[in-house]
N, C-alpha and C positions, 0 to 999 in steps of 0.2 A: 639852611632852614627848609623843612618840607611844609609845603603850603597845599592843603587840599582845597579844591575849588570846585564849586557846583553852581548850577543855575537851572531855572525852569525857562520855558520858551520867552517869557518876557524879559529875562536877563541874558539871554544866549548871545546876542551881538556884542554886549559889553563884555561878557566873560571871554568870548573869543579874542577881543582887542587886549584884554589884561593878561592872558596866559604867556605870551611872548615878552611883555613888558617885565613880569615877575621873573621869568627865566633869565632874561638880560641881566637882571639885577642879581643873578648868581643863586637863585633858589631853585629847588626842585619842586615841580608842580605835579599834583596827583589831581587829575580831572576826572571826577565822578559822573559828569553828564549834566544836563542833556546834551546830545549833540545833533539834535534836530530842531526844526522850528514847528514841528508838530506840538499842539497843546499838551502839556503834562501838568501834574500837580506839584506845586512848589514844596509841599512837606516831604515828598519822596527825596528830593535832593538836599533839602535841609537836614534830613535824618541821616543821610549818607555823609555828609560834611561833619556834622557834629558827632555822630558816632566814631568817625575816623579820628578826630582830634581828641574825643573823650579816652578813645582806647590807645591813644599814643601812636597811631600811625602818621600822624601829622603834627607838626609844632603849632602851626595856625591854620585856621579856616577862612575861606571867603565864599559867601554865598550871594549870588544876584538874582533877585527876582524883580518883577515889574516895580515894586514900591520898597522892598526891602523888610517891610514890617512883619509879614507873615513868616518869613524865614527866620527872622530874629526871635519871634514868638516860639517856633518850634525848636530851634536850637538851645534855647534857654531852658527847655525841659529837661536836658541832659544834665546830670550831676558833673561838676567839674568844667562846665561851659559857660562862659561869660561871653555873650554875644553881644555886639554893639551895632545898632543902625547908625551909620554915619554919612551924613550928606554934605559935611563940611569938615575943613582941617582942624577946627577947634575940638570937635567930638572925637575925631580920629586920635588926636595927641592924648586928650583927656582920657579917654576910654583905655588906653594902653598904660599911661602914667598913674592914673588913680584907681583904676578897676582891673588892671592886668588882663584885659579882654584878650581872649585867645580865637575869637571868631568875630569876623566883619561881615555885616550884611550891607548891601548897597541896593539902590533902586535903579534898576537899568532903564525905566522910563522917567525917571526924575533928574539924574545927572548925566553929563556926557563924559567922553573918554578922557578929556584933559583933567577936569576936576578928579575923576575916578582914579586916575594915575596917581596923582599927587596924594589922595586920600590912603590908597594902598601902601605908596611909599612911606607916608607917615606911619601907617599902622604896622607896617613890618620892620622900621627901623627905630621906633620910639621904645625905650626901655621903660619897664615898670619902676616906679619910684618907691622903694621899699618901705619909705615912712608911712605908707598906707597899707602895709600888710596886715595890721591889726582889723582893718575894715574887711579885707578879704577872708581873714580868719573867720569872721562873723558870718560872712556867707557860706563859707566851707562847713562851720558848725551847724548853720541851718540846714543844709544838704544833709548832713548826718543825721539830723533830728527828723527829717522828713523821710529820708530814704535808707537810712542805716548803711551799713557798708555792703554795697551792691544790691540791695533791695530795691525794687520798683514801687514798693507799696508805701503810700503816705502814712506817717504817724503824727501824733500829737506834737504841736508846737507850743512852747512855752513863752509867753509874751511877758517881759519884766515890767515894762511901762507902756502903758497904751492910752492915748488921749482920743476921746471921740468928739467929733464935731457935727 
């Protein structure tokens, strides 16, 4: 499997620790940066990872920033990307089995290398449970409604059933 990985300065140390672990598990790693502790903007690296996975240059992506939230938000802007912030094993497994997540985001200032290693292992080895495909198809349909085929312009969304609280 090709794994595209990136981080900002807040996730650099954890990313550096994860790269050899992913390689030792037999995966090819494409590291898009950052490679320095100088302050950088997490969206720049989340964009690189998400674009690579969406474009087929990688099978899965991993983004590490300080908290993981910002990179998840950015990555999920890309059609075809289902990014999941996972700070525990349950969410890592669930994101793969139920959501066919293809990008994992981690908080480099939230979790340590031991837990991050386990999360990455679960994320890279857990198969999608195809019984959930109808739900993924709904996500894909929504992306088509919003973006069309390759368009970045949002269009109207039809909501069949809406409850307001």
